[in-house]
C-alpha positions as CSV (number, residue, x, y, z in Angstrom):
1,F,21.0,-12.4,-14.0
2,G,23.6,-9.9,-13.0
3,K,26.8,-10.8,-11.0
4,E,24.8,-10.2,-7.7
5,N,22.1,-12.9,-9.0
6,Y,25.1,-15.4,-9.7
7,T,26.4,-14.7,-6.2
8,L,23.2,-15.9,-4.5
9,M,22.6,-18.7,-6.8
10,F,26.4,-19.9,-5.4
11,I,25.3,-19.5,-2.2
12,G,22.2,-21.0,-2.0
13,L,23.8,-24.2,-3.5
14,G,26.4,-24.1,-1.3
15,V,23.7,-24.4,1.7
16,I,22.3,-27.4,-0.2
17,I,25.5,-28.6,-0.3
18,L,26.1,-28.3,3.1
19,G,22.9,-29.9,4.1
20,F,22.9,-32.6,1.9
21,V,26.4,-33.3,3.5
22,L,25.3,-33.0,7.3
23,M,22.2,-35.8,5.6
24,A,25.2,-38.4,4.8
25,G,26.5,-40.9,6.9
26,G,25.3,-43.0,9.7
27,K,27.1,-46.4,8.6
28,S,27.8,-48.6,10.9
29,T,31.2,-51.0,10.4
30,D,28.8,-53.7,11.9
31,P,25.5,-54.3,10.2
32,K,24.2,-56.6,13.1
33,I,24.5,-53.5,15.3
34,F,21.8,-50.5,14.8
35,N,23.0,-47.1,16.5
36,E,19.8,-45.1,16.8
37,A,22.1,-42.1,18.5
38,E,24.0,-41.4,15.3
39,I,20.8,-42.4,12.7
40,Y,18.1,-40.4,14.4
41,S,20.8,-37.4,15.6
42,T,19.1,-33.6,15.3
43,T,21.9,-32.8,12.6
44,R,20.5,-35.1,10.4
45,I,16.5,-35.1,10.7
46,T,16.3,-30.8,12.1
47,I,19.4,-29.2,11.2
48,A,20.0,-31.0,7.4
49,P,16.6,-30.7,5.6
50,I,16.1,-27.1,7.3
51,L,19.3,-25.6,5.0
52,V,18.3,-27.6,2.5
53,V,14.8,-25.9,2.5
54,L,16.9,-22.7,3.2
55,G,19.3,-23.3,0.2
56,L,16.2,-23.7,-2.0
57,I,14.2,-20.8,-0.8
58,I,17.8,-18.6,-1.2
59,E,18.0,-20.3,-5.1
60,G,14.2,-19.1,-5.8
61,Y,15.2,-15.5,-4.3
62,A,18.4,-14.8,-6.6
63,I,15.8,-16.5,-9.5
64,M,13.4,-13.4,-9.0
65,K,15.4,-10.5,-8.5
66,K,15.8,-8.2,-10.6
67,S,19.4,-7.5,-11.7
68,K,20.1,-3.8,-12.2
């Protein structure tokens, strides 16, 4: 691996972590109340999983890329 491979791997790791952070949360202070808008938000259902998959693609590319 070269320096560029490691840089791409850290970028991919950062994107994956960002995706999981965006997916986290949604806890209500009162367990009897279900906040549907917070649980099923576009960020948690669409954007976060796309970021995780994008991060995995970046990781795969970083591993397969030939160093100079």
